[in-house]
Steps between C-alpha positions, in 0.01 A plus 500: 500500500139485369483507122183474293622403156177520299298824495300673227408872438279674252784494255342157412187355668534618860271777623753720690765736362865394543556766761196371699634144477817623658321675781295193572816276502654730748188499719498120490847499655681362201876544462487430124230483230523388133285686255417233241240639256397292202745542199592856604747699710308823467424515876857477614605859485185652677542223759867587547419870556255399777746291698540577870832430681368179650418317174692344211340472160589195286433572134312217346233387254251213441570366159229329295583149381323193368595142588331199344204709388443659847579854617787516754690794636857567592608760749809669360724694746791745471548479124601776257176632345688641215627160381394516127354155451312501830369846435381396153313197631341713769372746238356216289319356810356840593378565148331161479334559836305792335401292199390224735303727729317652201407147378373399838285810523348406169422151619340634816282731291391199290410326831280799596734672742479879463864594513711688242866537427486865596380405848777240543756748369380762745539267792843389393621852425876488411543163668573172318148372426392170647197288581444663837425822320240320284361345827465843654314624195265205514427564869436872425250392225304279744575182314669362814492609858876530560812463269600150633181359347634569159767227538274201426442287187188708443714809440871566476678215689741295292278310253194705589238617247662837454861397554751589225854370497794736466874508427714373785853371526606139540640477852843368411548788253376745762741374769793532255387852410484603870843348563646672189373829653678425830196399690346194671172331426260344760201295405189680629217310685530166316233336717263784579222344290422813288675371190699200385644270761884483451619145583815397689642375173441823326652697778812272494537568131483870554752474784739324260508809272543756768182556701610658826205420719128426555242710672410263791331751731197654332154573646320284243725196530369227732706391794541150351647645182735725699638200677552312180661796328732563791628146466539537125697829530726336756569205272565717193701773679249770417394806704174450696365852434186666619276806451148630544414545131320813628281682244363766731131490577448214246680263747406675827824704541697203618852627450741333745266204561760266348877571501822334400760392759788725556754262346289465190503881452872508547575215262278662240706821526822320479414305172400809300709759314247690286386745764522576870239540774398855548513703824381856573751764387 
């Protein structure tokens, strides 16, 4: 069982359509893939329609949270997307993403970057707008050579000159919302270095309120951190999950580069009641 439990499509900030994500997952030899777009489930149904017989789709989502002033993310799996309170929070998060992106574009303009909201909106299309869309607009304008250069303190990294904060959930509340919707929550890339470092103590506190696991295996997480997190998940009885965090060409089409162990996949399925994995009809 080869399961990549963290993959994005152009329903949020990936570059490939959900159906193409499914085709690439099948070509990578995966048995299961979780589509975990930011704060949306819009990609699930087109992904489901593209499923071959060989592949299982795990419906999921990457949920925006904020812990001690830093951005953190929870991977939510197999929840009921129609749960009223969860759905309401997701709508609020998505609405605030638009307000925040507009504000960041204004700050970039003040810094002399020739980008407009119309350009960012055209890149995002119907997707949930995020910083990678702004980064792609910056690259298209010539302000930077490639999108990854936008994520510095000069531009739109956390605390950067054009950075604007946005609404996000407190993780304890988010974990309880996901549980109430029948799902399970896994802490995404806590030591990947792109955002706030989540300490052992903070992880233990989240485990005490129902966190199901930690994303241990991630392309941007150093080997030393993986070893430390493996020991911590063992001590706390948490799932040691894994995934590629693939965003299409933005991350080098790395789907399947990191996976979760078979027993982790099976335990995740067994602890959820909000939805079931999908197979081809």
